[in-house]
C-alpha positions, 0 to 999 in steps of 0.5 A, a space after each residue: 178797140 176790142 178791149 175795154 178802155 180806161 179813161 185816159 185811153 178813151 181820150 187818146 183813142 179820140 185823139 183828144 188832148 186836155 188843156 184844162 183840169 177837172 176830169 176828176 171833179 166829173 167822176 163823183 158827179 157822173 157817178 152820182 147822176 147815173 145811180 138809181 132815180 131816188 139817188 140822182 141829185 136835183 141840180 148838177 152845175 158844171 165848171 167852165 174851163 179856165 181857158 174858155 172866154 167868159 163875160 162879166 155882165 151877170 152873176 147867175 145863182 141857182 138852188 133847188 126849191 124850196 130851200 136848196 143851197 145856192 150854186 153859182 154858175 160859170 158864164 160862157 161868152 157867145 157872140 152875135 153879129 149885126 149887120 149895118 144896113 148902110 155899109 154892110 159891115 158886121 159888128 160882133 157883140 159879146 153875150 152870156 150863156 150858162 147851163 145846168 141840169 135839174 129835176 124838180 123845180 129850181 129858183 134862178 137868181 140873175 143879177 145885172 152887174 152893170 147896174 141901171 136895171 129898170 125892167 127885165 124880161 124872161 123869154 119866150 114870152 109864151 112861157 108867161 114867166 114874170 120875174 121878180 125884180 129887186 134892183 139889179 137882181 131878178 128871180 124866177 122859178 122853172 118847174 122844168 127845164 127850159 131854155 130861156 133868155 133874160 134881157 135887162 132893159 130891152 138889151 138885145 146882145 147884152 143878154 143872158 142865155 140859160 140852157 137847162 136839161 134834166 139830170 142825166 140818168 145813163 152816163 156812158 162809161 169812159 171805159 166802154 170800147 164804144 165810147 169816144 168819152 171827153 171829160 171836163 177841160 178843153 180838148 183838141 183833135 189832130 187835124 181838127 176833125 174827129 171822125 166818128 165810126 159806125 156804132 160809136 158814141 161821142 160823149 161830151 161830159 159837162 164841163 167838157 170843150 171840144 174844139 174839133 168838128 164832129 164828122 159822120 161819114 157814110 156810117 150808121 147808128 152813131 151818136 153825139 151826146 152829153 152836156 159839153 160844148 163844141 167850140 170854135 170848130 173849123 169847118 163847122 161843128 157837126 158834119 153828117 154826110 151819107 150817114 143813116 140813123 144818127 142821133 145828136 142830143 143836149 150838146 152846146 155849139 158855140 161860135 163855130 167857124 161855119 155851120 153849126 150842123 150840116 146834114 147832107 145826103 143822110 137819112 133818119 137823123 134826129 137832133 134833140 135839144 142841141 143849142 147853137 150860138 154863132 157870130 161869123 159870116 155864113 153862120 148858119 145854125 143847121 143846114 139840110 141838103 138832099 136828105 130824108 127823115 131829119 128831125 130837129 126837136 127841142 133845139 135853141 138856136 141864135 145865129 148870125 145867119 139862118 138858124 135852120 135852112 132846108 135845101 136840095 142839091 148844093 156842092 157835091 150833094 144830090 137828091 130830093 129832100 123829104 120828111 123834115 120835121 122842126 118842132 119844139 124849137 126856139 129860134 133867133 136869127 140876128 141875120 137872115 131867117 129863122 127857117 129858110 127853105 128851097 134856095 138851092 137845088 139842081 137846075 139840071 135834074 130838078 129836085 123836090 122838097 116835100 113833107 115838111 112840118 114846122 110845129 110848136 115854134 117860138 121865134 124871138 127875133 129876126 133881123 134882115 135888111 134885104 127884102 129877098 132874104 126876109 121872112 121868119 119862115 121863108 119858102 123860096 124855091 129856086 134851081 127848079 125846086 118844088 116845095 109841096 106838102 108843108 104843114 106849119 102849126 102852132 108858131 108864136 112870133 114875138 116882135 123882131 127887129 126887121 123882116 116879115 112874119 112869112 114870105 113865099 116867093 118862087 124866085 130866080 136869084 141869080 146870086 144863088 140860082 141857075 134857073 127859077 123854082 118850080 113852084 110852091 104847092 099845098 102849104 097849110 098854116 095853123 095857129 100862127 100868131 105875131 104880136 108887134 109893130 115892126 114887121 114889114 108886109 108879108 109877100 106871096 109872089 109866084 114867078 109866073 103862071 107856070 111857076 106859081 104858088 098854089 093851095 095855101 091855107 091859113 087857119 086862125 092866123 092871129 096878127 096882134 090879136 086880130 083873127 084874120 079870115 076871108 069872112 072877117 068884116 071889111 070893105 067888100 072891095 078889099 082883099 083879106 090881106 089888105 086888113 093886115 097889109 100883106 100882099 099876094 100877086 096874080 100867080 098865087 092861086 087858092 089862097 085862103 084865110 079860115 077861122 078854126 070853126 070854118 076849117 072844122 066845118 069844111 072838114 066834116 062837110 
């Protein structure tokens, strides 16, 4: 690829075949968006390829405020699964998703076409958006891009997921030899795997849909970016193995046949504003194995298994996992955990998961009947893993269907493990709040004295408005955890609950 490529040649070089029309429709939009700042449009919408399934529960319109022209959004059909706790079978539900870009502020109008609307909710609740409800139509304003869920009459699955970005400023050229460019339409790749060379960018334009797995294998400084969709990808949507300095941004992952993303034996990988929806068995969002310096920033995840899972060894991946950051994310787990840490490791050569930061997270739902797989945030080392140096801060947990707020267990789960985890050490949880009534008691379970939980501190833990602290008023014979119906066993040492004032005083003493 030593000479500039035309758009057609760029698509052929990627092994892509366009199955839907619309490439010409992107040209003006992309050119407009890539101009100077003052010339950029305030609102950009994208066509859904006709081959893509849709859902008919909602009509969505959007306009720039205060008096822009209304534009109708195309609706995609994500799918989600719910497990029957009696039979173990799973039922798949259709849902709705739309996306657009904007600068400034926009007014969003959502009409529930099934009718019978009595109430509407725009989540996360922390955004403080109260929609104006006019019969079956509701309106609200977004002053900056946010990913939100619109729920009508508390419907869990028949909901609308709105994905928003700022208008693109620098759009890669389809003629750039370092760009594998996919324009609007549905694209396939021979063998269903798009292998990305070092230094190359895969660009999915708005309205593009790619049905192949994007594979980074032993490469450096490669990217996957754009407003397009990865759909129904065999083997999972994104796979990074042995790669460094990888950047993934803004893409939407819809119903992959596997994990939305696997990051294994990789270093310095940043996943920014990626969104993932899944319904299939083992439909994890993003999983990390034996990697260093992985950051998830601003992602929206709704998955029918763990949204984000962080492990050491599994399959052919070996080594410690260190310096992992999950921040500014919104998580919804229809099955299993929003965040799960520690299950898989190497019993023959024990590994460590350390320096984990979880910050500024909204958890919208969690549904898991099995006690061993509960926890909006779960630290569960098995396979001789040690988890240490964990910082959890500014986490807002809304009421969920079934599970625990937080779960720490040094485990020997014989389904997955060949040995007990070594332990959990040095966990600091600050400004975690839960508002709701359906949470099971949170459990903190060391395995034995040699495989224990040591040094866990909660600062400003707020459960239904109650600040939980060892100094709170309670019967003298009560444990602090009795006040919120949590439990820890005798293999948990130095568990503390502090107010912010107490924590600040201790830091200065």
